[in-house]
gemmi code that builds the backbone of each chain (N, CA, C; Angstrom):
import gemmi

chains = {
    "A": [
        ("MET", (0.849, -1.203, 0.000), (0.000, 0.000, 0.000), (0.880, 1.246, 0.000)),
        ("PRO", (0.559, 2.238, -0.847), (1.340, 3.482, -0.766), (1.059, 4.199, 0.543)),
        ("ALA", (2.060, 4.905, 1.058), (1.880, 5.615, 2.325), (0.795, 6.685, 2.181)),
        ("VAL", (0.043, 6.886, 3.249), (-1.005, 7.910, 3.234), (-0.698, 8.929, 4.328)),
        ("LYS", (-0.759, 10.218, 3.950), (-0.482, 11.264, 4.931), (-1.783, 11.863, 5.471)),
        ("PHE", (-1.798, 12.071, 6.769), (-2.970, 12.679, 7.418), (-2.522, 13.920, 8.181)),
        ("PRO", (-3.368, 14.947, 8.212), (-3.037, 16.089, 9.073), (-2.982, 15.636, 10.529)),
        ("GLY", (-2.034, 16.158, 11.297), (-1.911, 15.780, 12.707), (-2.998, 16.422, 13.543)),
        ("ARG", (-4.216, 15.983, 13.298), (-5.362, 16.499, 14.078), (-6.173, 15.309, 14.573)),
        ("TYR", (-6.882, 15.536, 15.671), (-7.643, 14.423, 16.243), (-8.768, 13.933, 15.319)),
        ("ASP", (-9.262, 14.825, 14.441), (-10.317, 14.328, 13.547), (-9.756, 13.429, 12.440)),
        ("SER", (-8.431, 13.267, 12.378), (-7.853, 12.276, 11.447), (-7.953, 10.859, 12.010)),
        ("LEU", (-8.154, 10.735, 13.320), (-8.080, 9.413, 13.966), (-9.093, 8.417, 13.386)),
        ("ALA", (-10.318, 8.895, 13.139), (-11.347, 7.982, 12.613), (-10.980, 7.537, 11.193)),
        ("LYS", (-10.367, 8.435, 10.418), (-9.981, 8.080, 9.031), (-8.821, 7.083, 9.045)),
        ("ILE", (-7.887, 7.284, 9.980), (-6.775, 6.345, 10.110), (-7.322, 4.979, 10.545)),
        ("ALA", (-8.311, 5.010, 11.452), (-8.926, 3.753, 11.931), (-9.548, 2.974, 10.770)),
        ("ASP", (-10.129, 3.685, 9.804), (-10.715, 2.991, 8.639), (-9.638, 2.221, 7.864)),
        ("LEU", (-8.473, 2.828, 7.722), (-7.366, 2.138, 7.031), (-6.861, 0.953, 7.841)),
        ("VAL", (-6.828, 1.123, 9.166), (-6.374, 0.025, 10.029), (-7.334, -1.165, 9.898)),
        ("LYS", (-8.637, -0.859, 9.859), (-9.639, -1.938, 9.716), (-9.431, -2.682, 8.400)),
        ("LYS", (-9.133, -1.927, 7.349), (-8.876, -2.534, 6.040), (-7.650, -3.464, 6.136)),
        ("ALA", (-6.617, -2.978, 6.796), (-5.383, -3.762, 6.925), (-5.612, -5.042, 7.730)),
        ("THR", (-6.330, -4.931, 8.849), (-6.525, -6.118, 9.706), (-7.455, -7.138, 9.032)),
        ("GLN", (-8.388, -6.618, 8.207), (-9.268, -7.524, 7.456), (-8.460, -8.300, 6.417)),
        ("GLU", (-7.637, -7.558, 5.686), (-6.794, -8.168, 4.659), (-5.852, -9.208, 5.293)),
        ("PHE", (-5.385, -8.900, 6.486), (-4.457, -9.787, 7.202), (-5.201, -10.985, 7.801)),
        ("GLY", (-6.534, -10.827, 7.998), (-7.342, -11.938, 8.494), (-7.352, -12.089, 10.002)),
        ("LEU", (-7.294, -10.968, 10.723), (-7.356, -11.039, 12.194), (-8.786, -11.201, 12.661)),
        ("ASP", (-8.974, -11.856, 13.815), (-10.326, -11.931, 14.378), (-10.697, -10.560, 14.958)),
        ("ARG", (-11.968, -10.424, 15.340), (-12.521, -9.123, 15.712), (-11.775, -8.474, 16.884)),
        ("LEU", (-11.472, -9.292, 17.895), (-10.841, -8.742, 19.093), (-9.389, -8.316, 18.812)),
        ("ALA", (-8.668, -9.160, 18.077), (-7.281, -8.811, 17.738), (-7.258, -7.561, 16.845)),
        ("ALA", (-8.223, -7.476, 15.930), (-8.308, -6.311, 15.031), (-8.601, -5.047, 15.834)),
        ("TYR", (-9.472, -5.189, 16.829), (-9.798, -4.052, 17.701), (-8.546, -3.597, 18.463)),
        ("GLY", (-7.747, -4.568, 18.889), (-6.511, -4.256, 19.604), (-5.540, -3.451, 18.736)),
        ("VAL", (-5.420, -3.854, 17.473), (-4.526, -3.121, 16.560), (-5.067, -1.706, 16.341)),
        ("GLU", (-6.395, -1.602, 16.187), (-7.017, -0.277, 16.017), (-6.696, 0.613, 17.233)),
        ("THR", (-6.785, 0.003, 18.423), (-6.494, 0.755, 19.647), (-5.032, 1.219, 19.670)),
        ("ALA", (-4.115, 0.291, 19.364), (-2.686, 0.624, 19.411), (-2.360, 1.783, 18.465)),
        ("VAL", (-2.911, 1.724, 17.253), (-2.622, 2.786, 16.267), (-3.249, 4.108, 16.713)),
        ("ASP", (-4.461, 4.046, 17.245), (-5.131, 5.268, 17.727), (-4.320, 5.930, 18.843)),
        ("GLU", (-3.841, 5.096, 19.777), (-3.049, 5.635, 20.901), (-1.742, 6.238, 20.381)),
        ("ALA", (-1.126, 5.536, 19.423), (0.142, 6.028, 18.867), (-0.071, 7.378, 18.172)),
        ("CYS", (-1.122, 7.475, 17.381), (-1.382, 8.730, 16.644), (-1.758, 9.860, 17.613)),
        ("SER", (-2.537, 9.539, 18.638), (-2.895, 10.563, 19.640), (-1.638, 11.073, 20.331)),
        ("ASN", (-0.714, 10.150, 20.638), (0.549, 10.548, 21.276), (1.386, 11.433, 20.361)),
        ("ILE", (1.408, 11.097, 19.063), (2.169, 11.917, 18.103), (1.619, 13.349, 18.119)),
        ("ILE", (0.283, 13.455, 18.035), (-0.322, 14.795, 17.990), (-0.046, 15.546, 19.299)),
        ("GLU", (-0.295, 14.860, 20.420), (-0.194, 15.540, 21.717), (1.247, 15.801, 22.139)),
        ("HIS", (2.113, 14.797, 21.974), (3.469, 14.918, 22.531), (4.532, 15.291, 21.486)),
        ("ALA", (4.519, 14.589, 20.316), (5.563, 14.898, 19.318), (5.329, 16.300, 18.749)),
        ("TYR", (4.087, 16.593, 18.373), (3.796, 17.910, 17.787), (3.379, 18.953, 18.828)),
        ("GLY", (2.993, 18.509, 20.000), (2.579, 19.466, 21.035), (1.241, 20.128, 20.743)),
        ("GLY", (0.402, 19.450, 19.983), (-0.942, 19.979, 19.719), (-1.373, 19.709, 18.285)),
        ("GLU", (-2.598, 20.079, 17.984), (-3.160, 19.792, 16.666), (-2.652, 20.787, 15.611)),
        ("GLY", (-2.619, 20.310, 14.368), (-2.320, 21.194, 13.237), (-0.871, 21.632, 13.113)),
        ("LYS", (0.050, 20.854, 13.703), (1.468, 21.252, 13.674), (2.292, 20.415, 12.689)),
        ("GLY", (1.715, 19.348, 12.152), (2.484, 18.490, 11.250), (1.624, 17.319, 10.795)),
        ("GLU", (2.257, 16.434, 10.034), (1.491, 15.319, 9.461), (1.882, 13.976, 10.081)),
        ("ILE", (0.987, 13.018, 9.910), (1.269, 11.628, 10.294), (1.212, 10.805, 9.017)),
        ("GLU", (2.281, 10.076, 8.756), (2.286, 9.216, 7.567), (2.034, 7.781, 7.987)),
        ("PHE", (0.985, 7.208, 7.427), (0.573, 5.841, 7.785), (0.918, 4.879, 6.661)),
        ("ASN", (1.421, 3.735, 7.013), (1.690, 2.718, 6.001), (1.579, 1.334, 6.633)),
        ("TYR", (1.240, 0.354, 5.825), (1.269, -1.012, 6.358), (1.680, -1.998, 5.277)),
        ("ARG", (2.224, -3.129, 5.732), (2.501, -4.223, 4.806), (2.297, -5.538, 5.555)),
        ("ILE", (2.014, -6.553, 4.765), (1.821, -7.888, 5.340), (2.954, -8.764, 4.831)),
        ("LYS", (3.677, -9.354, 5.766), (4.785, -10.221, 5.357), (4.662, -11.515, 6.144)),
        ("ASP", (4.396, -12.573, 5.423), (4.167, -13.884, 6.042), (3.083, -13.760, 7.117)),
        ("ASN", (3.447, -14.063, 8.363), (2.465, -14.051, 9.451), (2.440, -12.721, 10.206)),
        ("PHE", (2.997, -11.681, 9.617), (3.134, -10.420, 10.337), (2.442, -9.263, 9.617)),
        ("LEU", (1.703, -8.488, 10.405), (1.174, -7.208, 9.904), (2.087, -6.129, 10.478)),
        ("ILE", (2.691, -5.348, 9.576), (3.667, -4.344, 10.006), (3.129, -2.961, 9.644)),
        ("ILE", (2.833, -2.186, 10.695), (2.278, -0.838, 10.497), (3.352, 0.172, 10.877)),
        ("THR", (3.554, 1.176, 10.021), (4.493, 2.235, 10.412), (3.779, 3.582, 10.446)),
        ("LEU", (4.182, 4.381, 11.419), (3.656, 5.744, 11.564), (4.863, 6.675, 11.632)),
        ("GLN", (4.866, 7.681, 10.777), (6.003, 8.608, 10.773), (5.533, 10.015, 11.093)),
        ("ASP", (6.363, 10.732, 11.841), (6.064, 12.137, 12.112), (7.377, 12.920, 12.136)),
        ("THR", (7.265, 14.222, 12.140), (8.470, 15.057, 12.165), (8.475, 15.963, 13.405)),
        ("GLY", (7.813, 15.463, 14.436), (7.778, 16.227, 15.695), (8.965, 15.880, 16.585)),
        ("LYS", (8.798, 16.178, 17.872), (9.857, 15.870, 18.851), (10.003, 14.359, 18.975)),
        ("SER", (11.234, 13.869, 19.080), (11.386, 12.426, 19.233), (10.990, 12.029, 20.656)),
        ("PHE", (10.736, 10.765, 20.803), (10.097, 10.284, 22.027), (10.934, 9.190, 22.670)),
        ("ASN", (11.123, 9.286, 23.952), (11.821, 8.226, 24.674), (10.791, 7.431, 25.481)),
        ("PRO", (10.442, 6.240, 24.988), (9.373, 5.487, 25.671), (9.720, 5.151, 27.119)),
        ("LYS", (11.030, 5.124, 27.423), (11.425, 4.773, 28.793), (11.092, 5.897, 29.776)),
        ("SER", (10.786, 7.086, 29.236), (10.474, 8.219, 30.116), (9.045, 8.139, 30.666)),
        ("VAL", (8.250, 7.199, 30.115), (6.849, 7.096, 30.563), (6.707, 5.955, 31.563)),
        ("PRO", (6.313, 6.244, 32.794), (6.163, 5.159, 33.762), (4.977, 4.260, 33.420)),
        ("LYS", (5.103, 2.991, 33.759), (3.999, 2.046, 33.549), (2.834, 2.435, 34.447)),
        ("PRO", (1.604, 2.416, 33.941), (0.490, 2.751, 34.834), (0.290, 1.660, 35.891)),
        ("LYS", (-0.166, 2.080, 37.069), (-0.486, 1.092, 38.113), (-1.924, 0.646, 37.883)),
        ("ILE", (-2.064, -0.608, 37.488), (-3.381, -1.107, 37.081), (-4.204, -1.599, 38.272)),
        ("ASN", (-3.542, -2.339, 39.168), (-4.304, -2.985, 40.245), (-4.276, -2.176, 41.536)),
        ("VAL", (-4.741, -0.955, 41.472), (-4.776, -0.112, 42.673), (-6.198, 0.422, 42.864)),
        ("PRO", (-6.549, 0.810, 44.097), (-7.898, 1.344, 44.321), (-8.144, 2.620, 43.514)),
        ("LEU", (-9.431, 2.926, 43.364), (-9.859, 4.051, 42.532), (-9.117, 5.351, 42.839)),
        ("LYS", (-8.992, 5.664, 44.123), (-8.391, 6.948, 44.511), (-6.954, 7.083, 44.024)),
        ("GLN", (-6.272, 5.938, 43.926), (-4.852, 5.982, 43.531), (-4.640, 5.837, 42.030)),
        ("ARG", (-5.733, 5.650, 41.287), (-5.578, 5.457, 39.842), (-5.138, 6.751, 39.183)),
        ("GLN", (-4.061, 6.662, 38.399), (-3.642, 7.803, 37.599), (-4.498, 7.810, 36.336)),
        ("GLU", (-4.727, 8.999, 35.811), (-5.577, 9.058, 34.620), (-4.769, 9.079, 33.327)),
        ("THR", (-3.447, 9.016, 33.428), (-2.631, 9.039, 32.211), (-1.734, 7.804, 32.151)),
        ("GLY", (-1.076, 7.629, 31.018), (-0.103, 6.538, 30.877), (-0.674, 5.262, 30.281)),
        ("LEU", (-1.988, 5.250, 30.040), (-2.604, 4.034, 29.511), (-2.306, 3.810, 28.029)),
        ("GLY", (-2.128, 4.888, 27.282), (-1.959, 4.789, 25.825), (-0.791, 3.902, 25.435)),
        ("LEU", (0.363, 4.189, 26.000), (1.572, 3.435, 25.677), (1.442, 1.985, 26.161)),
        ("TYR", (0.852, 1.842, 27.324), (0.610, 0.511, 27.889), (-0.262, -0.322, 26.938)),
        ("PHE", (-1.329, 0.294, 26.419), (-2.207, -0.401, 25.463), (-1.434, -0.830, 24.214)),
        ("MET", (-0.581, 0.062, 23.715), (0.176, -0.264, 22.503), (0.999, -1.534, 22.713)),
        ("HIS", (1.652, -1.611, 23.867), (2.496, -2.778, 24.139), (1.666, -4.030, 24.437)),
        ("GLN", (0.501, -3.846, 25.046), (-0.346, -5.003, 25.362), (-0.976, -5.607, 24.114)),
        ("TRP", (-1.401, -4.746, 23.181), (-2.150, -5.245, 22.016), (-1.250, -5.700, 20.869)),
        ("MET", (-0.006, -5.195, 20.824), (0.873, -5.528, 19.697), (1.955, -6.510, 20.154)),
        ("ASP", (2.549, -7.224, 19.206), (3.640, -8.133, 19.549), (4.963, -7.397, 19.645)),
        ("GLU", (5.080, -6.321, 18.883), (6.321, -5.548, 18.939), (6.038, -4.076, 18.676)),
        ("VAL", (6.718, -3.213, 19.419), (6.584, -1.752, 19.240), (8.009, -1.197, 19.182)),
        ("LYS", (8.354, -0.570, 18.055), (9.741, -0.076, 17.899), (9.752, 1.414, 17.566)),
        ("TYR", (10.677, 2.128, 18.181), (10.831, 3.562, 17.900), (12.176, 3.793, 17.238)),
        ("ASP", (12.178, 4.493, 16.112), (13.437, 4.863, 15.458), (13.350, 6.329, 15.065)),
        ("THR", (14.502, 6.956, 15.007), (14.551, 8.322, 14.498), (15.578, 8.368, 13.385)),
        ("ALA", (15.150, 8.859, 12.212), (16.062, 8.985, 11.071), (16.049, 10.446, 10.651)),
        ("GLY", (17.112, 11.162, 10.984), (17.140, 12.609, 10.701), (16.053, 13.291, 11.505)),
        ("LYS", (15.148, 13.995, 10.804), (14.073, 14.694, 11.524), (12.791, 13.869, 11.613)),
        ("THR", (12.875, 12.637, 11.137), (11.660, 11.816, 11.081), (11.664, 10.745, 12.173)),
        ("ASN", (10.577, 10.681, 12.908), (10.382, 9.607, 13.883), (9.569, 8.497, 13.216)),
        ("VAL", (10.024, 7.279, 13.382), (9.311, 6.139, 12.791), (8.906, 5.185, 13.911)),
        ("LEU", (7.605, 4.987, 14.012), (7.092, 4.027, 14.989), (6.608, 2.802, 14.216)),
        ("THR", (7.110, 1.635, 14.586), (6.702, 0.401, 13.908), (5.918, -0.466, 14.891)),
        ("LEU", (4.722, -0.834, 14.473), (3.844, -1.685, 15.296), (3.667, -3.009, 14.561)),
        ("ILE", (4.015, -4.102, 15.222), (3.950, -5.405, 14.549), (2.976, -6.337, 15.267)),
        ("LYS", (2.094, -6.943, 14.465), (1.139, -7.926, 15.008), (1.365, -9.259, 14.312)),
        ("ARG", (1.500, -10.298, 15.112), (1.688, -11.629, 14.549), (0.365, -12.377, 14.547)),
        ("LYS", (0.140, -13.117, 13.490), (-1.107, -13.884, 13.403), (-0.901, -15.275, 13.975)),
        ("GLY", (-1.908, -15.752, 14.716), (-1.854, -17.133, 15.205), (-1.049, -17.294, 16.480)),
    ],
    "B": [
        ("MET", (-19.386, 10.376, 17.057), (-19.977, 10.007, 18.339), (-21.291, 10.762, 18.534)),
        ("VAL", (-22.294, 10.046, 18.987), (-23.581, 10.670, 19.294), (-23.877, 10.401, 20.769)),
        ("ILE", (-24.237, 11.464, 21.502), (-24.529, 11.299, 22.923), (-25.960, 11.710, 23.207)),
        ("GLN", (-26.639, 10.863, 23.930), (-28.003, 11.198, 24.332), (-28.073, 11.146, 25.862)),
        ("HIS", (-28.596, 12.205, 26.440), (-28.680, 12.280, 27.898), (-30.142, 12.247, 28.344)),
        ("THR", (-30.454, 11.327, 29.226), (-31.819, 11.258, 29.774), (-31.738, 11.439, 31.286)),
        ("GLU", (-32.456, 12.431, 31.778), (-32.470, 12.668, 33.227), (-33.656, 11.937, 33.826)),
        ("LEU", (-33.379, 10.989, 34.692), (-34.449, 10.270, 35.383), (-34.515, 10.775, 36.811)),
        ("LYS", (-35.501, 10.277, 37.556), (-35.678, 10.754, 38.923), (-34.461, 10.433, 39.798)),
        ("ARG", (-33.987, 9.199, 39.715), (-32.912, 8.758, 40.621), (-31.527, 8.768, 40.005)),
        ("CYS", (-31.463, 8.903, 38.706), (-30.140, 8.901, 38.065), (-30.206, 9.531, 36.674)),
        ("ASP", (-29.021, 9.685, 36.073), (-28.929, 10.190, 34.695), (-28.372, 9.084, 33.814)),
        ("VAL", (-28.943, 8.916, 32.633), (-28.449, 7.907, 31.707), (-27.814, 8.618, 30.515)),
        ("ILE", (-26.574, 8.253, 30.247), (-25.911, 8.793, 29.058), (-25.701, 7.651, 28.084)),
        ("ASN", (-26.354, 7.748, 26.942), (-26.191, 6.738, 25.904), (-25.192, 7.270, 24.869)),
        ("ILE", (-24.151, 6.486, 24.658), (-23.100, 6.927, 23.742), (-23.050, 5.969, 22.555)),
        ("LYS", (-22.940, 6.547, 21.368), (-22.796, 5.715, 20.168), (-21.587, 6.181, 19.366)),
        ("GLY", (-20.889, 5.216, 18.762), (-19.768, 5.567, 17.889), (-18.427, 5.489, 18.584)),
        ("ARG", (-17.502, 6.357, 18.166), (-16.115, 6.318, 18.667), (-15.893, 7.307, 19.793)),
        ("ILE", (-15.270, 6.849, 20.873), (-14.806, 7.782, 21.916), (-13.283, 7.793, 21.821)),
        ("ASP", (-12.751, 8.821, 21.153), (-11.301, 8.931, 20.998), (-10.884, 10.343, 21.398)),
        ("SER", (-9.650, 10.716, 21.064), (-9.176, 12.048, 21.476), (-9.972, 13.171, 20.823)),
        ("ALA", (-10.613, 12.872, 19.679), (-11.408, 13.906, 19.000), (-12.746, 14.113, 19.698)),
        ("THR", (-13.312, 13.028, 20.217), (-14.683, 13.112, 20.723), (-14.774, 13.091, 22.261)),
        ("ALA", (-13.716, 12.628, 22.932), (-13.761, 12.540, 24.404), (-14.065, 13.895, 25.068)),
        ("PRO", (-13.549, 15.022, 24.542), (-13.878, 16.309, 25.194), (-15.383, 16.595, 25.228)),
        ("LYS", (-16.100, 16.205, 24.153), (-17.560, 16.413, 24.115), (-18.239, 15.516, 25.161)),
        ("PHE", (-17.762, 14.284, 25.259), (-18.268, 13.330, 26.247), (-18.067, 13.915, 27.655)),
        ("ALA", (-16.866, 14.438, 27.909), (-16.557, 15.015, 29.224), (-17.446, 16.226, 29.516)),
        ("GLU", (-17.721, 16.994, 28.479), (-18.558, 18.202, 28.643), (-19.985, 17.833, 29.094)),
        ("VAL", (-20.535, 16.808, 28.445), (-21.892, 16.365, 28.806), (-21.908, 15.869, 30.260)),
        ("VAL", (-20.883, 15.094, 30.622), (-20.794, 14.552, 31.974), (-20.641, 15.686, 32.997)),
        ("ASN", (-19.790, 16.653, 32.675), (-19.550, 17.755, 33.609), (-20.806, 18.586, 33.872)),
        ("GLU", (-21.624, 18.741, 32.846), (-22.881, 19.483, 33.037), (-23.776, 18.795, 34.068)),
        ("ILE", (-23.784, 17.466, 34.005), (-24.616, 16.686, 34.944), (-24.063, 16.841, 36.367)),
        ("ILE", (-22.751, 16.727, 36.485), (-22.102, 16.822, 37.804), (-22.275, 18.232, 38.392)),
        ("GLU", (-22.128, 19.232, 37.514), (-22.295, 20.614, 37.989), (-23.727, 20.885, 38.451)),
        ("ALA", (-24.667, 20.090, 37.937), (-26.054, 20.227, 38.380), (-26.282, 19.492, 39.704)),
        ("GLY", (-25.184, 18.913, 40.254), (-25.294, 18.241, 41.555), (-25.871, 16.853, 41.457)),
        ("ARG", (-25.734, 16.236, 40.299), (-26.258, 14.875, 40.115), (-25.083, 13.912, 39.953)),
        ("PHE", (-25.030, 12.899, 40.812), (-23.834, 12.049, 40.872), (-24.135, 10.558, 40.675)),
        ("HIS", (-25.355, 10.221, 40.287), (-25.690, 8.822, 39.989), (-25.868, 8.717, 38.477)),
        ("ILE", (-24.898, 8.101, 37.841), (-24.868, 8.147, 36.371), (-24.705, 6.746, 35.777)),
        ("VAL", (-25.498, 6.486, 34.740), (-25.357, 5.243, 33.968), (-24.739, 5.604, 32.616)),
        ("PHE", (-23.628, 4.967, 32.275), (-23.103, 5.086, 30.916), (-23.595, 3.870, 30.134)),
        ("ASP", (-24.505, 4.104, 29.227), (-25.015, 3.032, 28.376), (-24.097, 2.937, 27.149)),
        ("MET", (-23.288, 1.859, 27.132), (-22.219, 1.746, 26.123), (-22.645, 0.916, 24.895)),
        ("ASP", (-23.911, 0.565, 24.832), (-24.406, -0.361, 23.816), (-23.912, -0.027, 22.400)),
        ("GLY", (-23.926, 1.246, 22.065), (-23.573, 1.631, 20.690), (-22.129, 2.081, 20.524)),
        ("VAL", (-21.301, 1.877, 21.539), (-19.905, 2.339, 21.430), (-19.105, 1.319, 20.623)),
        ("ASP", (-18.477, 1.760, 19.533), (-17.689, 0.780, 18.794), (-16.184, 0.947, 18.989)),
        ("PHE", (-15.784, 2.002, 19.694), (-14.351, 2.156, 19.989), (-14.183, 3.084, 21.182)),
        ("ILE", (-13.255, 2.735, 22.065), (-12.899, 3.661, 23.146), (-11.378, 3.632, 23.327)),
        ("SER", (-10.781, 4.807, 23.329), (-9.329, 4.894, 23.541), (-9.075, 5.313, 24.983)),
        ("SER", (-7.793, 5.472, 25.332), (-7.454, 5.878, 26.696), (-8.050, 7.256, 27.013)),
        ("ALA", (-8.264, 8.083, 25.980), (-8.872, 9.400, 26.218), (-10.298, 9.238, 26.751)),
        ("GLY", (-11.022, 8.262, 26.212), (-12.371, 7.979, 26.688), (-12.352, 7.338, 28.064)),
        ("LEU", (-11.382, 6.456, 28.276), (-11.276, 5.788, 29.583), (-10.954, 6.798, 30.685)),
        ("ARG", (-10.205, 7.843, 30.319), (-9.895, 8.895, 31.302), (-11.173, 9.590, 31.777)),
        ("VAL", (-12.123, 9.760, 30.850), (-13.403, 10.378, 31.238), (-14.147, 9.450, 32.199)),
        ("LEU", (-14.135, 8.145, 31.905), (-14.815, 7.184, 32.791), (-14.237, 7.230, 34.203)),
        ("ILE", (-12.925, 7.138, 34.300), (-12.301, 7.053, 35.634), (-12.409, 8.386, 36.370)),
        ("GLY", (-12.256, 9.482, 35.639), (-12.360, 10.811, 36.250), (-13.758, 11.045, 36.806)),
        ("THR", (-14.767, 10.605, 36.040), (-16.156, 10.772, 36.488), (-16.437, 9.889, 37.700)),
        ("GLN", (-15.910, 8.676, 37.668), (-16.129, 7.779, 38.806), (-15.516, 8.381, 40.082)),
        ("LYS", (-14.314, 8.932, 39.956), (-13.664, 9.543, 41.130), (-14.522, 10.685, 41.671)),
        ("THR", (-14.986, 11.534, 40.766), (-15.785, 12.698, 41.189), (-17.094, 12.263, 41.838)),
        ("CYS", (-17.757, 11.282, 41.232), (-19.068, 10.873, 41.754), (-18.964, 10.146, 43.090)),
        ("LYS", (-17.900, 9.368, 43.247), (-17.778, 8.580, 44.491), (-17.265, 9.414, 45.673)),
        ("ARG", (-16.731, 10.606, 45.368), (-16.210, 11.456, 46.443), (-17.317, 11.741, 47.471)),
        ("TYR", (-17.029, 11.726, 48.702), (-17.978, 11.936, 49.823), (-19.141, 10.935, 49.804)),
        ("ASN", (-18.937, 9.802, 49.122), (-20.014, 8.798, 48.999), (-21.299, 9.377, 48.442)),
        ("ARG", (-21.177, 10.321, 47.533), (-22.395, 11.005, 47.076), (-23.009, 10.358, 45.843)),
        ("GLY", (-22.332, 9.383, 45.279), (-22.902, 8.750, 44.091), (-21.968, 7.742, 43.461)),
        ("GLU", (-22.250, 7.416, 42.202), (-21.486, 6.363, 41.538), (-21.789, 6.368, 40.043)),
        ("VAL", (-20.796, 5.970, 39.270), (-21.020, 5.720, 37.838), (-21.121, 4.212, 37.652)),
        ("VAL", (-22.124, 3.760, 36.914), (-22.185, 2.344, 36.554), (-22.235, 2.236, 35.027)),
        ("LEU", (-21.828, 1.076, 34.529), (-21.783, 0.870, 33.078), (-22.838, -0.141, 32.671)),
        ("ALA", (-23.373, 0.029, 31.466), (-24.383, -0.902, 30.977), (-24.094, -1.283, 29.530)),
        ("ALA", (-24.483, -2.509, 29.185), (-24.428, -3.013, 27.807), (-23.060, -2.779, 27.157)),
        ("VAL", (-22.031, -3.236, 27.850), (-20.661, -3.007, 27.351), (-20.317, -4.054, 26.277)),
        ("PRO", (-20.023, -3.629, 25.044), (-19.663, -4.601, 24.004), (-18.362, -5.341, 24.353)),
        ("GLU", (-18.192, -6.512, 23.756), (-17.057, -7.400, 24.064), (-15.696, -6.704, 23.879)),
        ("THR", (-15.570, -5.961, 22.792), (-14.278, -5.313, 22.509), (-13.976, -4.228, 23.552)),
        ("ILE", (-15.018, -3.481, 23.922), (-14.834, -2.405, 24.907), (-14.501, -3.021, 26.269)),
        ("MET", (-15.149, -4.168, 26.555), (-14.886, -4.869, 27.815), (-13.419, -5.305, 27.872)),
        ("ALA", (-12.881, -5.744, 26.746), (-11.475, -6.168, 26.705), (-10.563, -5.000, 27.088)),
        ("SER", (-10.877, -3.810, 26.599), (-10.075, -2.628, 26.957), (-10.219, -2.291, 28.437)),
        ("LEU", (-11.441, -2.395, 28.950), (-11.678, -2.114, 30.373), (-10.885, -3.081, 31.248)),
        ("GLU", (-10.874, -4.357, 30.832), (-10.146, -5.369, 31.603), (-8.650, -5.105, 31.569)),
        ("LEU", (-8.161, -4.793, 30.380), (-6.723, -4.519, 30.217), (-6.300, -3.312, 31.064)),
        ("ALA", (-7.184, -2.338, 31.153), (-6.881, -1.118, 31.910), (-7.065, -1.330, 33.412)),
        ("GLY", (-7.592, -2.493, 33.790), (-7.843, -2.759, 35.211), (-9.054, -2.006, 35.738)),
        ("PHE", (-9.995, -1.672, 34.844), (-11.161, -0.880, 35.244), (-12.323, -1.722, 35.756)),
        ("THR", (-12.350, -3.028, 35.431), (-13.563, -3.798, 35.753), (-13.861, -3.888, 37.253)),
        ("PRO", (-12.844, -3.869, 38.148), (-13.227, -3.866, 39.578), (-13.717, -2.495, 40.059)),
        ("LEU", (-13.552, -1.470, 39.240), (-13.853, -0.101, 39.683), (-15.257, 0.370, 39.296)),
        ("PHE", (-15.953, -0.466, 38.501), (-17.309, -0.108, 38.048), (-18.233, -1.310, 38.192)),
        ("LYS", (-19.474, -1.058, 38.600), (-20.486, -2.104, 38.473), (-20.872, -2.127, 36.996)),
        ("ILE", (-21.002, -3.343, 36.460), (-21.321, -3.459, 35.040), (-22.605, -4.270, 34.884)),
        ("PHE", (-23.593, -3.694, 34.201), (-24.903, -4.335, 34.034), (-25.118, -4.731, 32.579)),
        ("LYS", (-26.004, -5.745, 32.397), (-26.179, -6.246, 31.039), (-26.931, -5.249, 30.140)),
        ("ASP", (-27.774, -4.431, 30.736), (-28.450, -3.408, 29.929), (-28.778, -2.184, 30.796)),
        ("ALA", (-29.236, -1.136, 30.141), (-29.468, 0.135, 30.842), (-30.587, 0.012, 31.873)),
        ("VAL", (-31.592, -0.816, 31.567), (-32.726, -0.953, 32.492), (-32.255, -1.510, 33.838)),
        ("SER", (-31.437, -2.571, 33.793), (-30.950, -3.120, 35.073), (-29.990, -2.160, 35.765)),
        ("ALA", (-29.248, -1.379, 34.975), (-28.335, -0.400, 35.589), (-29.120, 0.677, 36.332)),
        ("VAL", (-30.194, 1.144, 35.728), (-31.042, 2.166, 36.365), (-31.655, 1.589, 37.649)),
        ("GLY", (-32.046, 0.308, 37.593), (-32.641, -0.360, 38.744), (-31.695, -0.444, 39.932)),
        ("ASN", (-30.405, -0.309, 39.691), (-29.397, -0.346, 40.755), (-29.503, 0.855, 41.682)),
        ("PHE", (-30.044, 1.958, 41.164), (-30.081, 3.200, 41.967), (-31.408, 3.352, 42.706)),
    ],
}
model = gemmi.Model(1)
for chain_id, residues in chains.items():
    chain = gemmi.Chain(chain_id)
    for i, (resn, *xyz) in enumerate(residues, 1):
        res = gemmi.Residue()
        res.name, res.seqid = resn, gemmi.SeqId(i, " ")
        for name, pos in zip(("N", "CA", "C"), xyz):
            atom = gemmi.Atom()
            atom.name, atom.element = name, gemmi.Element(name[0])
            atom.pos, atom.b_iso = gemmi.Position(*pos), 0.0
            res.add_atom(atom)
        chain.add_residue(res)
    model.add_chain(chain)
structure = gemmi.Structure()
structure.add_model(model)
structure.setup_entities()
């Protein structure tokens, strides 16, 4: 599939989700696994807009996917600030309501739903690769 | 996302349809805040028509639950949660934090 560019705005998320659904259908994932991939990509794109660009309308998100053997490989590229995933603490999941933090779930979801999450920076471009294995 | 709010005698029911993501969660939060500002803290989120929820939507759920449960003045309960949304709730560790009912009618009956 040729790469598709979207404006870095939250109203792009639903359009990106449509492409993700197409990709997971083509790859043959079941409904729940497909939903997980949709979630991971949505969280990744929201993070790009909020953290890499620091808000809406500051840059683009380039979406691409390919299927290789048993793997669906999705890439998201942006030209915002690069991101150090180690700087984000893991959310505390099993704690009482009062102690629940309201942030940090996005990155956690990406790692839970995908088999591999990779961050690379090439020049001014950040490349996030999300890999889902079938079966 | 389409939101419908019904004010009942003992609680408020919010029926949500479509996607709750970073684009739509602020509208969801706005509707919820209006109810809370009116001093009403017993709320049913009817999730029957929700086909996607991201962490932005989950933040609204947990934030509302914290606000409503403060001073034991109320509670948020969930109804008709689709399987995919339930998977996200479980992954986030939210299922022990909300009563979950099979449909809106039984959720309303809880109050």
